[in-house]
N, C-alpha and C positions, 0 to 999 in steps of 0.2 A: 392626392386621396392616398386613401388608407385602404390596404388589405388588412380587416379586422384578426384575422388569424384563430376567431373563435375554436375551442376546442372540447371535445368529450360532449359530459354532460351538461357543459356552461352553454353551448352550440346547441343542443336538444331545446334547451330549457327556452334560449333567446326567440328560436326559430318558431316554438309552440307559442309564445308570446306574441309573435309577429304575424303569425298567421290569425290570432285572436282576434288580435286590432284590424288586420285586414277585414274579416269576415264582419266584424261586425260594423266597422267602416261602411261598407259596401251596404249590408242590411239597413242603415239607419239613411244611408241618401235615399235607396229607394222608397224609404216610408214616410220619408217626409214630404209633404205637400199636397199630392194627392190620395184618391180613393184607389187602392191597392188593388182590388179586383178588377176595378175597368181600366188601371194602368196597365196590369200583365194581361188582361183580355185583348189590350188593344196591339198589341208590342209585336213587332216585324224583327226576328232576326235574321241576319244576313251575313255573310262574310268579307271583310272588308277584302278591298284588292290592296294593289300594290302602293300605292299612291297614299290610302288612308294608313294603311302598314306603317309607312316611314312618319307618321305624325305622333307614335307610339315610342318612346323609350324600350329600347330591348334587351335581350339576354346577349345578341350581335355587337351592341354599342359596351355592353358593362363588360363582356370577357374579351374583348378586343382591348378595352382601355387598363383592364388589368390583368391583362394574361392569363387567361381562366379558360378552362376547356367550357367546350357549349356544346348543347345535347339538343336538335331543334323536337326531338320527342318529348319533351321535358314542357312546351310551350305552348299554349290555350290563345287562340284569338276566338274573339266575338263582336258582332257587333247587332246594335239594335235601334230603331225607327220607333218612336212615340206617335200617340196618336195627335199630339201638338205639334208634329213638324221636329220636335229637336229629337235629338238621336245621341248614342254612345258608342264609342269607339273603344275594345277593351281586350288587356294584354297579361296576360300572370303567364311565369317562372317558377318551379319550384324543383330547384335540385337540391342537392345535400348541402351546400356549403353557399348558396346563391338563390335568393328571392326577389320575386320583382312584380309589384303590379301598378300598371301604367292605364291611365283612363284619358279620353278625351271627351269631353260633353260638348256638341254643339247644340245652342239655344236658340229662340227667336227674337230675341230681343237681350238688350244687355240689363234691363232688371231681373230678369228672370237668370240671367249669368249670375250676376250680383247674388241672388237668392242660391242659388246652385251653388256659389263658393261659400257662401257662410253655412250652408246646408253641411256640407263637404267638410270643413273643418268643426264642424258640430260633432259630425261621426267621427272625426278620427281621434277627435278628445274623448269621446265617450269612449270608442273601441279601446284605448287606453286605461279608463278606467273599469274594463271589464276584463282586461289582463290577467291570469291567474297570479299576479304576483302585486303585491300593492307600491311601489318602489319605482316603478316602471313610469315614465314621464315622457314630456317633448319638451327639449330643449331648442330655444331658438336660435338659431344662427345665419339670419337675413344679414348679417354684415358681409356674409362671403358669396349669396346668392340672392338677387331680386330680379324679377321679370314680368312686365306687364303692368297692367291696370292695377294690380294689387297681387300680394304675394306673400306666401310663409314657405321658411325653407329651415330645415334643422334636422335634429338628431333626438331617434329614439332611444332613452337610457335605460338601463335597469342596473339597481343597484350603484346608479353615476357613472356606469360606462357604458358611453355610446355602441348601439348594435345595430341600427339602420338609419339610412338616408330618408328624409319627406321631403316632398314639396307641393306645394298646392299654389297655382297660380292662375288668373283669368285677364282676358285679352278681349276686349270686344265681348263678342257672345259665344269665347270659348273658356272654355274651364280646364285645367289639365290638373292630373292628380299624380303623384308618382311615390310607391316606397319602393325603396330598395334595400334590401337585407342583404348581411354576410361580409358586405365591403362600405367603407364609408366614402363620400364626396366631399372631403375635406380642406380640399386647397382649390383655389376660386379661377386660379386662369384654368385649370383642366376640366372642373366641373362646368364653368360656363363652355366652354369648346365642346364637352360631351353632350350639354344638355340644346344649346342654343339651337341646332340643329332640327332636332324633333320640336322643338316649341314654333318655330316660325312655321314649319310643314301642318301642323296644327292649328294655325291661324288661318292657313290659304285652303286647308284640304274642306271638302264639303260631303254630303250625302244626299244622293237623289233622292225626292219624295214619290215612294210608288204608291 
């Protein structure tokens, strides 16, 4: 794994690119498939419990692996239950040198999970297209990491240089997405050791229907 050591204006610009991708990605995924007003009106928010939090890759995991400073004040947790009994757990960490967006979605069927997986991938691709630099791309690196029934793993690049790692994967009725900026998960063994505990918990975790 590599600390990207981005500096100065390059760091700031790539951080803006990453936030743009993340925001558009989240927005597209929220819009696809259902009437937005009805969807929002029937959403129940909740605070993830400890078991649910272990299903998400967090700054605690990344900072320990890369020997970086960790500030809990910079992280945000959220959970949402939807009218169709699906749910989503979300985590975001936004520091000067590290950005993490991690989500786990629980669907009620494998078909719905497959649709969410494909919608999430399209959202990520659209997010890159809306970034404020025409040379921002998703570079596949699935040879380094693959997991579950379907997965995509790779790097976001700007002017050919990688600045973030992305993972999108599905197993059974669970869909997991991760974006990590500021460091690169580019070593197969250490990346697997870092990601697999949270992924295993993502498959096992559940959210009560209330």
